[in-house]
gemmi code that builds the backbone of each chain (N, CA, C; Angstrom):
import gemmi

chains = {
    "A": [
        ("GLY", (0.822, -1.206, 0.000), (0.000, 0.000, 0.000), (0.851, 1.249, 0.000)),
        ("ILE", (0.183, 2.368, -0.146), (0.882, 3.660, -0.170), (1.506, 3.942, 1.190)),
        ("GLN", (2.731, 4.414, 1.182), (3.388, 4.869, 2.411), (3.337, 6.388, 2.435)),
        ("VAL", (2.931, 6.936, 3.563), (2.809, 8.391, 3.699), (3.604, 8.828, 4.921)),
        ("GLU", (4.500, 9.749, 4.706), (5.355, 10.228, 5.798), (5.204, 11.729, 5.935)),
        ("GLN", (4.913, 12.192, 7.137), (4.778, 13.626, 7.361), (5.883, 14.118, 8.281)),
        ("SER", (6.317, 15.340, 8.014), (7.333, 15.946, 8.875), (7.090, 17.440, 9.004)),
        ("PRO", (7.501, 18.041, 10.139), (7.981, 17.344, 11.325), (6.807, 16.724, 12.082)),
        ("PRO", (7.056, 15.826, 13.004), (5.954, 15.254, 13.787), (5.344, 16.267, 14.760)),
        ("ASP", (6.182, 17.153, 15.269), (5.717, 18.173, 16.199), (6.352, 19.505, 15.843)),
        ("LEU", (5.567, 20.571, 16.050), (6.066, 21.914, 15.742), (5.437, 22.880, 16.734)),
        ("ILE", (6.298, 23.643, 17.404), (5.813, 24.640, 18.365), (6.303, 25.997, 17.896)),
        ("LEU", (5.379, 26.930, 17.709), (5.729, 28.240, 17.154), (5.047, 29.350, 17.935)),
        ("GLN", (5.657, 30.515, 17.867), (5.021, 31.701, 18.423), (3.962, 32.209, 17.449)),
        ("GLU", (2.955, 32.816, 17.990), (1.925, 33.456, 17.158), (2.597, 34.422, 16.186)),
        ("GLY", (2.145, 34.401, 14.951), (2.706, 35.290, 13.938), (3.764, 34.650, 13.067)),
        ("ALA", (4.292, 33.499, 13.509), (5.337, 32.836, 12.731), (4.731, 32.123, 11.523)),
        ("ASN", (5.622, 31.784, 10.581), (5.218, 31.010, 9.401), (5.722, 29.576, 9.550)),
        ("SER", (5.062, 28.647, 8.882), (5.491, 27.255, 8.972), (5.258, 26.525, 7.660)),
        ("THR", (6.050, 25.469, 7.471), (5.909, 24.603, 6.309), (5.820, 23.167, 6.786)),
        ("LEU", (4.765, 22.480, 6.403), (4.572, 21.084, 6.759), (4.738, 20.254, 5.486)),
        ("ARG", (5.382, 19.110, 5.627), (5.712, 18.318, 4.446), (5.053, 16.941, 4.500)),
        ("CYS", (4.682, 16.464, 3.325), (4.087, 15.131, 3.176), (4.785, 14.442, 2.014)),
        ("ASN", (5.476, 13.349, 2.295), (6.116, 12.540, 1.258), (5.320, 11.255, 1.081)),
        ("PHE", (5.221, 10.802, -0.158), (4.468, 9.577, -0.389), (5.169, 8.686, -1.396)),
        ("SER", (4.808, 7.411, -1.337), (5.608, 6.386, -2.027), (5.137, 6.053, -3.435)),
        ("ASP", (3.866, 6.354, -3.754), (3.325, 5.939, -5.050), (2.619, 7.103, -5.718)),
        ("SER", (2.403, 6.984, -7.010), (1.605, 7.973, -7.718), (0.166, 7.882, -7.241)),
        ("VAL", (-0.434, 9.027, -7.019), (-1.829, 9.080, -6.575), (-2.550, 10.150, -7.377)),
        ("ASN", (-3.873, 10.097, -7.386), (-4.614, 11.178, -8.017), (-5.598, 11.826, -7.052)),
        ("ASN", (-5.424, 11.534, -5.776), (-6.244, 12.164, -4.747), (-5.328, 12.489, -3.571)),
        ("LEU", (-5.234, 13.743, -3.221), (-4.444, 14.152, -2.069), (-5.205, 15.264, -1.356)),
        ("GLN", (-5.430, 15.076, -0.095), (-6.147, 16.070, 0.690), (-5.342, 16.423, 1.939)),
        ("TRP", (-5.437, 17.672, 2.351), (-4.905, 18.118, 3.636), (-6.082, 18.390, 4.569)),
        ("PHE", (-5.916, 17.936, 5.817), (-6.931, 18.138, 6.837), (-6.304, 18.792, 8.063)),
        ("HIS", (-7.134, 19.539, 8.779), (-6.758, 20.055, 10.091), (-7.688, 19.407, 11.113)),
        ("GLN", (-7.102, 18.714, 12.083), (-7.912, 18.189, 13.174), (-7.761, 19.151, 14.344)),
        ("ASN", (-8.829, 19.846, 14.666), (-8.748, 20.864, 15.710), (-8.750, 20.216, 17.097)),
        ("PRO", (-8.506, 20.985, 18.150), (-8.444, 20.389, 19.492), (-9.741, 19.710, 19.919)),
        ("TRP", (-10.852, 19.953, 19.256), (-12.101, 19.291, 19.573), (-12.280, 18.002, 18.769)),
        ("GLY", (-11.302, 17.689, 17.949), (-11.314, 16.422, 17.221), (-11.931, 16.455, 15.842)),
        ("GLN", (-12.444, 17.601, 15.433), (-13.067, 17.677, 14.116), (-12.024, 17.677, 13.014)),
        ("LEU", (-12.310, 16.961, 11.938), (-11.436, 16.929, 10.766), (-11.967, 17.917, 9.732)),
        ("ILE", (-11.193, 18.962, 9.516), (-11.620, 20.028, 8.618), (-10.846, 19.913, 7.310)),
        ("ASN", (-11.581, 19.883, 6.194), (-10.916, 19.870, 4.886), (-10.192, 21.199, 4.654)),
        ("LEU", (-8.941, 21.133, 4.294), (-8.208, 22.340, 3.952), (-8.045, 22.466, 2.438)),
        ("PHE", (-7.480, 21.431, 1.844), (-7.236, 21.450, 0.406), (-7.416, 20.065, -0.195)),
        ("TYR", (-7.950, 20.065, -1.421), (-7.883, 18.902, -2.291), (-6.862, 19.267, -3.348)),
        ("ILE", (-5.704, 18.620, -3.326), (-4.618, 19.119, -4.165), (-3.733, 17.977, -4.677)),
        ("PRO", (-4.246, 17.179, -5.621), (-3.415, 16.111, -6.182), (-2.229, 16.625, -6.995)),
        ("SER", (-2.299, 17.879, -7.426), (-1.161, 18.490, -8.105), (-1.359, 20.005, -8.085)),
        ("GLY", (-0.267, 20.730, -8.309), (-0.367, 22.174, -8.424), (-0.346, 22.902, -7.093)),
        ("THR", (-0.778, 24.144, -7.128), (-0.752, 25.031, -5.976), (-2.112, 25.668, -5.777)),
        ("LYS", (-2.522, 25.765, -4.509), (-3.766, 26.449, -4.166), (-3.520, 27.329, -2.954)),
        ("GLN", (-4.311, 28.381, -2.848), (-4.208, 29.254, -1.689), (-5.594, 29.534, -1.158)),
        ("ASN", (-5.665, 29.620, 0.178), (-6.918, 29.975, 0.826), (-6.553, 30.814, 2.059)),
        ("GLY", (-6.596, 32.122, 1.886), (-6.243, 33.011, 2.993), (-4.784, 32.858, 3.385)),
        ("ARG", (-4.559, 32.571, 4.671), (-3.171, 32.429, 5.164), (-2.574, 31.063, 4.843)),
        ("LEU", (-3.375, 30.182, 4.315), (-2.898, 28.832, 4.011), (-2.714, 28.648, 2.512)),
        ("SER", (-1.685, 27.913, 2.173), (-1.508, 27.513, 0.780), (-0.897, 26.118, 0.756)),
        ("ALA", (-1.054, 25.441, -0.365), (-0.512, 24.089, -0.492), (0.018, 23.900, -1.898)),
        ("THR", (1.078, 23.101, -1.978), (1.680, 22.763, -3.265), (1.940, 21.276, -3.288)),
        ("THR", (1.548, 20.625, -4.382), (1.863, 19.211, -4.571), (2.657, 19.059, -5.852)),
        ("VAL", (3.816, 18.394, -5.721), (4.636, 18.058, -6.883), (4.501, 16.557, -7.059)),
        ("ALA", (3.545, 16.158, -7.874), (3.193, 14.739, -7.981), (4.357, 13.911, -8.531)),
        ("THR", (5.108, 14.490, -9.459), (6.206, 13.727, -10.075), (7.298, 13.426, -9.066)),
        ("GLU", (7.429, 14.269, -8.032), (8.447, 14.038, -7.008), (7.832, 13.494, -5.719)),
        ("ARG", (6.539, 13.274, -5.738), (5.823, 12.599, -4.648), (5.961, 13.310, -3.311)),
        ("TYR", (5.643, 14.607, -3.337), (5.557, 15.304, -2.068), (4.554, 16.432, -2.176)),
        ("SER", (4.063, 16.840, -1.000), (3.156, 17.971, -0.910), (3.569, 18.801, 0.292)),
        ("LEU", (3.379, 20.112, 0.173), (3.732, 21.038, 1.237), (2.512, 21.869, 1.608)),
        ("LEU", (2.363, 22.093, 2.899), (1.315, 22.978, 3.407), (2.002, 24.145, 4.096)),
        ("TYR", (1.681, 25.356, 3.654), (2.257, 26.562, 4.241), (1.211, 27.273, 5.073)),
        ("ILE", (1.619, 27.662, 6.275), (0.749, 28.465, 7.122), (1.507, 29.748, 7.439)),
        ("SER", (0.925, 30.867, 7.082), (1.591, 32.141, 7.353), (0.887, 32.863, 8.490)),
        ("SER", (1.650, 33.695, 9.177), (1.108, 34.521, 10.284), (0.225, 33.685, 11.213)),
        ("SER", (0.826, 32.643, 11.785), (0.077, 31.682, 12.596), (-0.740, 32.350, 13.694)),
        ("GLN", (-1.909, 31.739, 13.941), (-2.772, 32.173, 15.037), (-3.001, 30.981, 15.959)),
        ("THR", (-3.407, 31.265, 17.185), (-3.595, 30.156, 18.140), (-4.653, 29.162, 17.646)),
        ("THR", (-5.584, 29.655, 16.861), (-6.625, 28.767, 16.327), (-6.098, 27.803, 15.267)),
        ("ASP", (-4.853, 28.004, 14.834), (-4.237, 27.062, 13.895), (-3.722, 25.809, 14.609)),
        ("SER", (-3.688, 25.836, 15.917), (-3.191, 24.671, 16.660), (-4.027, 23.435, 16.352)),
        ("GLY", (-3.374, 22.286, 16.434), (-4.057, 21.032, 16.145), (-3.132, 20.102, 15.402)),
        ("VAL", (-3.711, 19.074, 14.822), (-2.919, 18.117, 14.052), (-3.285, 18.254, 12.578)),
        ("TYR", (-2.257, 18.320, 11.739), (-2.459, 18.439, 10.297), (-2.121, 17.104, 9.644)),
        ("PHE", (-3.074, 16.616, 8.865), (-2.897, 15.337, 8.173), (-2.901, 15.539, 6.669)),
        ("CYS", (-2.017, 14.824, 5.980), (-2.228, 14.650, 4.551), (-2.770, 13.233, 4.355)),
        ("ALA", (-3.581, 13.072, 3.348), (-4.214, 11.777, 3.076), (-4.262, 11.588, 1.574)),
        ("LEU", (-3.978, 10.367, 1.130), (-3.826, 10.108, -0.295), (-4.620, 8.904, -0.743)),
        ("GLY", (-4.923, 8.872, -2.036), (-5.627, 7.726, -2.582), (-5.809, 7.841, -4.077)),
        ("PHE", (-6.681, 6.977, -4.595), (-7.017, 6.951, -6.011), (-8.504, 7.168, -6.160)),
        ("GLY", (-8.863, 8.191, -6.909), (-10.277, 8.460, -7.108), (-10.979, 8.634, -5.784)),
        ("ASN", (-12.142, 8.001, -5.630), (-12.809, 8.082, -4.331), (-12.696, 6.754, -3.582)),
        ("GLU", (-11.592, 6.055, -3.814), (-11.281, 4.902, -2.972), (-10.804, 5.398, -1.606)),
        ("LYS", (-10.374, 4.490, -0.776), (-9.970, 4.862, 0.579), (-8.845, 5.882, 0.567)),
        ("LEU", (-8.811, 6.697, 1.620), (-7.671, 7.584, 1.835), (-6.719, 6.906, 2.813)),
        ("THR", (-5.435, 6.987, 2.496), (-4.394, 6.535, 3.415), (-3.807, 7.771, 4.069)),
        ("PHE", (-3.901, 7.827, 5.393), (-3.483, 9.010, 6.129), (-2.029, 8.911, 6.562)),
        ("GLY", (-1.372, 10.060, 6.607), (-0.075, 10.154, 7.241), (-0.237, 10.187, 8.755)),
        ("THR", (0.877, 10.203, 9.453), (0.840, 10.171, 10.924), (0.624, 11.559, 11.522)),
        ("GLY", (0.601, 12.574, 10.680), (0.234, 13.902, 11.149), (1.388, 14.730, 11.677)),
        ("THR", (1.188, 16.043, 11.660), (2.085, 17.012, 12.298), (1.273, 17.734, 13.352)),
        ("ARG", (1.739, 17.653, 14.609), (1.042, 18.362, 15.683), (1.619, 19.756, 15.796)),
        ("LEU", (0.771, 20.754, 15.535), (1.194, 22.156, 15.568), (0.627, 22.821, 16.809)),
        ("THR", (1.504, 23.461, 17.561), (1.088, 24.223, 18.731), (1.534, 25.662, 18.545)),
        ("ILE", (0.585, 26.577, 18.588), (0.888, 28.005, 18.443), (0.756, 28.652, 19.816)),
        ("ILE", (1.849, 29.261, 20.248), (1.895, 29.878, 21.566), (1.614, 31.373, 21.438)),
        ("PRO", (0.710, 31.908, 22.281), (0.385, 33.343, 22.187), (1.597, 34.216, 22.494)),
    ],
    "B": [
        ("ASP", (-26.818, 23.524, 8.072), (-27.058, 22.081, 8.068), (-25.740, 21.326, 8.054)),
        ("THR", (-25.635, 20.329, 8.931), (-24.431, 19.514, 8.971), (-24.400, 18.593, 7.767)),
        ("ALA", (-23.258, 18.529, 7.058), (-23.181, 17.754, 5.837), (-23.102, 16.256, 6.128)),
        ("VAL", (-22.215, 15.872, 7.048), (-22.069, 14.479, 7.456), (-22.274, 14.444, 8.965)),
        ("SER", (-23.320, 13.790, 9.396), (-23.637, 13.782, 10.824), (-23.592, 12.366, 11.383)),
        ("GLN", (-22.994, 12.275, 12.555), (-22.861, 10.985, 13.236), (-23.543, 11.069, 14.589)),
        ("THR", (-24.148, 9.982, 14.985), (-24.706, 9.903, 16.327), (-24.440, 8.514, 16.895)),
        ("PRO", (-24.132, 8.419, 18.186), (-23.943, 9.539, 19.105), (-22.543, 10.147, 18.976)),
        ("LYS", (-22.311, 11.248, 19.633), (-20.993, 11.865, 19.640), (-20.068, 11.144, 20.628)),
        ("TYR", (-20.648, 10.712, 21.729), (-19.901, 9.967, 22.734), (-20.665, 8.691, 23.061)),
        ("LEU", (-19.912, 7.632, 23.296), (-20.525, 6.352, 23.624), (-19.634, 5.668, 24.647)),
        ("VAL", (-20.169, 5.473, 25.846), (-19.437, 4.787, 26.903), (-20.210, 3.515, 27.221)),
        ("THR", (-19.530, 2.378, 27.211), (-20.238, 1.120, 27.374), (-19.336, 0.078, 28.013)),
        ("GLN", (-19.924, -0.992, 28.442), (-19.182, -2.069, 29.079), (-18.704, -3.079, 28.042)),
        ("MET", (-17.622, -3.721, 28.363), (-17.119, -4.828, 27.535), (-18.216, -5.860, 27.335)),
        ("GLY", (-18.292, -6.400, 26.143), (-19.261, -7.450, 25.854), (-20.581, -6.954, 25.297)),
        ("ASN", (-20.838, -5.645, 25.441), (-22.089, -5.086, 24.917), (-22.035, -4.959, 23.395)),
        ("ASP", (-23.235, -4.767, 22.815), (-23.370, -4.486, 21.385), (-23.847, -3.040, 21.234)),
        ("LYS", (-23.225, -2.318, 20.300), (-23.614, -0.918, 20.106), (-23.611, -0.570, 18.627)),
        ("SER", (-24.336, 0.497, 18.289), (-24.386, 0.984, 16.905), (-24.066, 2.469, 16.848)),
        ("ILE", (-23.430, 2.849, 15.750), (-23.173, 4.259, 15.453), (-23.839, 4.543, 14.103)),
        ("LYS", (-24.535, 5.680, 14.056), (-25.254, 6.008, 12.825), (-24.571, 7.155, 12.100)),
        ("CYS", (-24.666, 7.127, 10.777), (-24.099, 8.194, 9.959), (-25.052, 8.527, 8.829)),
        ("GLU", (-25.217, 9.824, 8.623), (-26.075, 10.305, 7.540), (-25.382, 11.451, 6.829)),
        ("GLN", (-25.471, 11.481, 5.513), (-24.927, 12.619, 4.760), (-26.024, 13.204, 3.870)),
        ("ASN", (-26.024, 14.539, 3.808), (-27.033, 15.224, 2.985), (-26.391, 15.935, 1.797)),
        ("LEU", (-25.257, 15.402, 1.350), (-24.502, 16.014, 0.251), (-24.837, 15.382, -1.099)),
        ("GLY", (-25.681, 14.353, -1.088), (-25.986, 13.673, -2.345), (-24.860, 12.789, -2.834)),
        ("HIS", (-23.940, 12.443, -1.961), (-22.799, 11.606, -2.341), (-23.207, 10.154, -2.544)),
        ("ASP", (-22.386, 9.433, -3.326), (-22.714, 8.029, -3.586), (-21.784, 7.062, -2.841)),
        ("THR", (-20.782, 7.580, -2.172), (-19.812, 6.714, -1.484), (-19.670, 7.161, -0.038)),
        ("MET", (-19.687, 6.183, 0.868), (-19.532, 6.488, 2.287), (-18.492, 5.566, 2.900)),
        ("TYR", (-17.887, 6.028, 3.982), (-16.749, 5.326, 4.576), (-16.875, 5.323, 6.091)),
        ("TRP", (-16.210, 4.363, 6.720), (-15.911, 4.403, 8.148), (-14.402, 4.324, 8.321)),
        ("TYR", (-13.869, 5.251, 9.145), (-12.465, 5.257, 9.527), (-12.389, 5.132, 11.048)),
        ("LYS", (-11.271, 4.584, 11.500), (-11.022, 4.471, 12.938), (-9.764, 5.255, 13.284)),
        ("GLN", (-9.850, 6.088, 14.332), (-8.670, 6.807, 14.806), (-8.298, 6.287, 16.187)),
        ("ASP", (-7.100, 5.747, 16.305), (-6.687, 5.156, 17.583), (-6.138, 6.208, 18.535)),
        ("SER", (-5.668, 5.746, 19.675), (-5.232, 6.679, 20.727), (-3.995, 7.484, 20.320)),
        ("LYS", (-3.264, 7.006, 19.321), (-2.096, 7.741, 18.831), (-2.443, 8.620, 17.638)),
        ("LYS", (-3.724, 8.797, 17.398), (-4.225, 9.693, 16.357), (-4.090, 9.105, 14.950)),
        ("PHE", (-3.726, 7.832, 14.838), (-3.575, 7.249, 13.517), (-4.948, 6.905, 12.951)),
        ("LEU", (-5.213, 7.373, 11.729), (-6.497, 7.169, 11.068), (-6.387, 6.085, 10.015)),
        ("LYS", (-7.333, 5.130, 10.057), (-7.269, 4.038, 9.094), (-8.665, 3.674, 8.609)),
        ("ILE", (-8.759, 3.375, 7.313), (-10.036, 2.983, 6.717), (-10.504, 1.654, 7.302)),
        ("MET", (-11.809, 1.546, 7.492), (-12.403, 0.275, 7.878), (-13.248, -0.277, 6.728)),
        ("PHE", (-14.213, 0.515, 6.289), (-15.158, 0.085, 5.255), (-15.440, 1.228, 4.302)),
        ("SER", (-15.874, 0.824, 3.089), (-16.351, 1.790, 2.121), (-17.533, 1.185, 1.381)),
        ("TYR", (-18.565, 1.999, 1.172), (-19.744, 1.586, 0.425), (-19.964, 2.558, -0.723)),
        ("ASN", (-20.320, 2.012, -1.874), (-20.722, 2.834, -3.001), (-22.119, 2.412, -3.421)),
        ("ASN", (-23.069, 3.353, -3.412), (-24.448, 3.024, -3.769), (-24.943, 1.779, -3.031)),
        ("LYS", (-24.713, 1.744, -1.756), (-25.167, 0.687, -0.843), (-24.397, -0.629, -1.002)),
        ("GLU", (-23.400, -0.646, -1.870), (-22.636, -1.876, -2.087), (-21.278, -1.796, -1.404)),
        ("LEU", (-20.900, -2.839, -0.664), (-19.615, -2.861, 0.024), (-18.479, -2.899, -0.997)),
        ("ILE", (-17.572, -1.923, -0.893), (-16.448, -1.838, -1.819), (-15.147, -2.206, -1.121)),
        ("ILE", (-14.962, -1.682, 0.070), (-13.728, -1.921, 0.814), (-14.081, -2.516, 2.171)),
        ("ASN", (-13.404, -3.591, 2.511), (-13.516, -4.177, 3.838), (-12.105, -4.515, 4.262)),
        ("GLU", (-11.489, -3.589, 4.999), (-10.125, -3.816, 5.430), (-10.114, -4.909, 6.496)),
        ("THR", (-8.951, -5.205, 7.009), (-8.839, -6.284, 7.989), (-9.475, -5.839, 9.295)),
        ("VAL", (-10.762, -6.040, 9.365), (-11.543, -5.622, 10.523), (-12.217, -6.863, 11.099)),
        ("PRO", (-12.206, -7.051, 12.418), (-12.889, -8.218, 13.006), (-14.337, -8.277, 12.550)),
        ("ASN", (-14.861, -9.496, 12.382), (-16.239, -9.598, 11.906), (-17.257, -9.238, 12.979)),
        ("ARG", (-16.786, -8.798, 14.147), (-17.699, -8.208, 15.138), (-18.226, -6.852, 14.652)),
        ("PHE", (-17.513, -6.280, 13.682), (-17.922, -5.005, 13.116), (-18.737, -5.276, 11.850)),
        ("SER", (-19.954, -4.773, 11.816), (-20.779, -4.997, 10.635), (-21.399, -3.676, 10.184)),
        ("PRO", (-20.992, -3.196, 9.008), (-21.599, -1.987, 8.463), (-22.907, -2.337, 7.770)),
        ("LYS", (-23.805, -1.344, 7.745), (-25.066, -1.546, 7.022), (-25.437, -0.235, 6.347)),
        ("SER", (-25.770, -0.328, 5.064), (-26.134, 0.865, 4.313), (-27.547, 0.697, 3.778)),
        ("PRO", (-28.546, 1.225, 4.470), (-29.934, 1.065, 4.017), (-30.235, 1.853, 2.737)),
        ("ASP", (-29.498, 2.948, 2.545), (-29.625, 3.731, 1.328), (-28.342, 4.543, 1.153)),
        ("LYS", (-28.252, 5.266, 0.037), (-26.991, 5.969, -0.277), (-26.610, 7.001, 0.762)),
        ("ALA", (-27.594, 7.523, 1.484), (-27.335, 8.620, 2.410), (-26.973, 8.147, 3.818)),
        ("HIS", (-27.041, 6.863, 4.065), (-26.814, 6.350, 5.411), (-25.820, 5.187, 5.407)),
        ("LEU", (-24.932, 5.210, 6.388), (-24.034, 4.076, 6.609), (-23.855, 3.938, 8.119)),
        ("ASN", (-24.400, 2.857, 8.648), (-24.346, 2.622, 10.073), (-23.296, 1.564, 10.384)),
        ("LEU", (-22.800, 1.604, 11.611), (-21.772, 0.651, 12.034), (-22.244, -0.025, 13.309)),
        ("HIS", (-22.388, -1.339, 13.242), (-22.797, -2.103, 14.413), (-21.604, -2.900, 14.924)),
        ("ILE", (-21.404, -2.864, 16.222), (-20.269, -3.575, 16.818), (-20.790, -4.543, 17.865)),
        ("ASN", (-20.492, -5.804, 17.686), (-20.894, -6.840, 18.650), (-19.773, -7.111, 19.644)),
        ("SER", (-20.179, -7.567, 20.819), (-19.215, -8.054, 21.824), (-18.024, -7.117, 21.966)),
        ("LEU", (-18.300, -5.893, 22.342), (-17.263, -4.859, 22.407), (-16.103, -5.276, 23.301)),
        ("GLU", (-14.897, -4.927, 22.852), (-13.664, -5.220, 23.588), (-12.973, -3.899, 23.948)),
        ("LEU", (-12.078, -3.981, 24.934), (-11.355, -2.788, 25.366), (-10.633, -2.125, 24.196)),
        ("GLY", (-10.076, -2.953, 23.301), (-9.303, -2.429, 22.173), (-10.149, -1.722, 21.123)),
        ("ASP", (-11.467, -1.786, 21.261), (-12.340, -1.081, 20.312), (-12.458, 0.394, 20.671)),
        ("SER", (-11.961, 0.762, 21.831), (-12.018, 2.166, 22.238), (-11.217, 3.009, 21.247)),
        ("ALA", (-11.880, 3.993, 20.669), (-11.263, 4.806, 19.613), (-12.280, 5.873, 19.216)),
        ("VAL", (-11.870, 6.705, 18.264), (-12.821, 7.631, 17.651), (-13.142, 7.092, 16.259)),
        ("TYR", (-14.407, 6.965, 15.954), (-14.844, 6.437, 14.665), (-15.408, 7.596, 13.840)),
        ("PHE", (-14.858, 7.731, 12.637), (-15.286, 8.803, 11.747), (-16.008, 8.228, 10.532)),
        ("CYS", (-17.107, 8.853, 10.202), (-17.819, 8.573, 8.964), (-17.418, 9.645, 7.952)),
        ("ALA", (-17.356, 9.278, 6.691), (-17.025, 10.233, 5.636), (-17.840, 9.899, 4.393)),
        ("SER", (-17.913, 10.864, 3.481), (-18.603, 10.596, 2.219), (-17.930, 11.350, 1.094)),
        ("SER", (-18.146, 10.870, -0.123), (-17.619, 11.538, -1.313), (-18.471, 11.153, -2.508)),
        ("SER", (-18.176, 11.803, -3.623), (-18.905, 11.499, -4.853), (-17.916, 11.132, -5.944)),
        ("ARG", (-18.328, 10.249, -6.832), (-17.472, 9.873, -7.967), (-17.624, 10.830, -9.136)),
        ("THR", (-18.578, 11.728, -9.045), (-18.834, 12.627, -10.170), (-18.975, 14.063, -9.675)),
        ("GLY", (-18.953, 14.980, -10.613), (-19.205, 16.371, -10.253), (-17.938, 17.154, -10.002)),
        ("ARG", (-18.126, 18.461, -9.794), (-17.004, 19.374, -9.623), (-16.159, 19.035, -8.389)),
        ("LEU", (-16.804, 18.530, -7.354), (-16.084, 18.232, -6.111), (-15.844, 16.728, -5.956)),
        ("LYS", (-15.753, 16.019, -7.071), (-15.620, 14.565, -6.985), (-14.343, 14.180, -6.259)),
        ("ASN", (-14.426, 13.045, -5.573), (-13.317, 12.422, -4.847), (-12.938, 13.118, -3.547)),
        ("ILE", (-13.471, 14.272, -3.257), (-13.132, 14.943, -2.004), (-13.963, 14.317, -0.895)),
        ("GLN", (-13.272, 13.824, 0.126), (-13.970, 13.176, 1.236), (-14.254, 14.195, 2.333)),
        ("TYR", (-15.495, 14.185, 2.800), (-15.938, 15.062, 3.874), (-16.260, 14.209, 5.084)),
        ("PHE", (-15.769, 14.653, 6.235), (-15.847, 13.844, 7.444), (-16.885, 14.368, 8.427)),
        ("GLY", (-17.494, 13.421, 9.148), (-18.338, 13.773, 10.270), (-17.491, 14.182, 11.461)),
        ("ALA", (-18.162, 14.540, 12.546), (-17.465, 15.049, 13.735), (-16.847, 13.942, 14.583)),
        ("GLY", (-17.151, 12.696, 14.256), (-16.560, 11.579, 14.994), (-17.431, 11.106, 16.149)),
        ("THR", (-17.295, 9.842, 16.483), (-17.942, 9.246, 17.661), (-16.850, 8.664, 18.538)),
        ("ARG", (-16.745, 9.201, 19.744), (-15.717, 8.708, 20.675), (-16.298, 7.557, 21.472)),
        ("LEU", (-15.783, 6.362, 21.219), (-16.246, 5.146, 21.881), (-15.276, 4.769, 22.983)),
        ("SER", (-15.791, 4.625, 24.183), (-14.989, 4.179, 25.325), (-15.586, 2.889, 25.853)),
        ("VAL", (-14.786, 1.831, 25.846), (-15.223, 0.531, 26.348), (-14.560, 0.295, 27.694)),
        ("LEU", (-15.381, 0.092, 28.714), (-14.857, -0.053, 30.084), (-14.797, -1.518, 30.499)),
    ],
}
model = gemmi.Model(1)
for chain_id, residues in chains.items():
    chain = gemmi.Chain(chain_id)
    for i, (resn, *xyz) in enumerate(residues, 1):
        res = gemmi.Residue()
        res.name, res.seqid = resn, gemmi.SeqId(i, " ")
        for name, pos in zip(("N", "CA", "C"), xyz):
            atom = gemmi.Atom()
            atom.name, atom.element = name, gemmi.Element(name[0])
            atom.pos, atom.b_iso = gemmi.Position(*pos), 0.0
            res.add_atom(atom)
        chain.add_residue(res)
    model.add_chain(chain)
structure = gemmi.Structure()
structure.add_model(model)
structure.setup_entities()
């Protein structure tokens, strides 16, 4: 099956800092999603990005499918950005294989 | 309106009991899933249904039985609950067609605690 590796596993930043989260994967996929799991446990869709670059406010994501990695950028971090960020991959609408996540803590 | 809703949100029960978790989506999707998140936050697929037909059945004990009465519902019944079943169970849905095809949307999760 697909292997998904996320780095770093943990990240602690001051409010206002920028961060880059990385997702490496072992096989070609045509479905890649980034999720934010907030401290209440909800999984929030951030991006559907099997290739290319997208931006949504302070967040942006880039996937380089040929090199099998995706990056999530968070700029001007806020405390509400705290939580666990997951990348998840698959084919079409088959199952998603999740990475182990990056736990982000933003300190006021 | 909640797009993917699960009930109950919390479930505390004794070992050996049988329990069910319900999931409903109002997005018009044709595919629904159950995922399990363990205590280390690792998320893994359990089942997938497309148009009420079982598509994916990962290595899950047969004490777990999904049931899809229609495209909008996918319920999970668990027999003879064990301590190791304690986890958060997430329902999700997606569509094979349309502008937002293949994007999976998740419910809020059901936290199951087996005592």
